[in-house]
C-alpha positions, 0 to 999 in steps of 0.5 A: 303774093296774090293778095299783095299784088291785088292790094298794091294794084287795086284790081284783078287785071293789074294784079294778074299782069304783075303775077303773070297769071290770068285775071280769073286766077287772081279772082279765084285766089282772092275768093279763097282769101276772102273765105279765110278773112271774111268781111274784114277784107272790105274794111279799109283798116284791115286792108291797110294792115294786111298790106303793111304786114305783107310789104314788111315781109317782102322787105325782110326777105329781100334784105335776107337775100341781099345779106346772104349774097354779100356774105356768100364768098365769106362763108366759103372761107370757113372759120377764118371769116367767122364773125367776131365775138363780143370780146373780139369786137371790143379788142378791134374797137380798142375798148 
């Protein structure tokens, strides 16, 4: 979360506002991240790849959350609301 906020915002103060933490907290976390990634964090390509991966992860999490909200009441109905099997889908589609 910290790394993505920093990559998207471009600086510790902006990332801190996004995360609602002190800028020094962001700087500390970034130093810890830099220990893991080393000097690669200074390379534009690596930063781009990390941002791409983190944004993808965030989008997938949001999609899962939306699906779980959409299917929440259906799950409560039990087996009657279970998804159709491939054979059941074929019958519904007239195949």
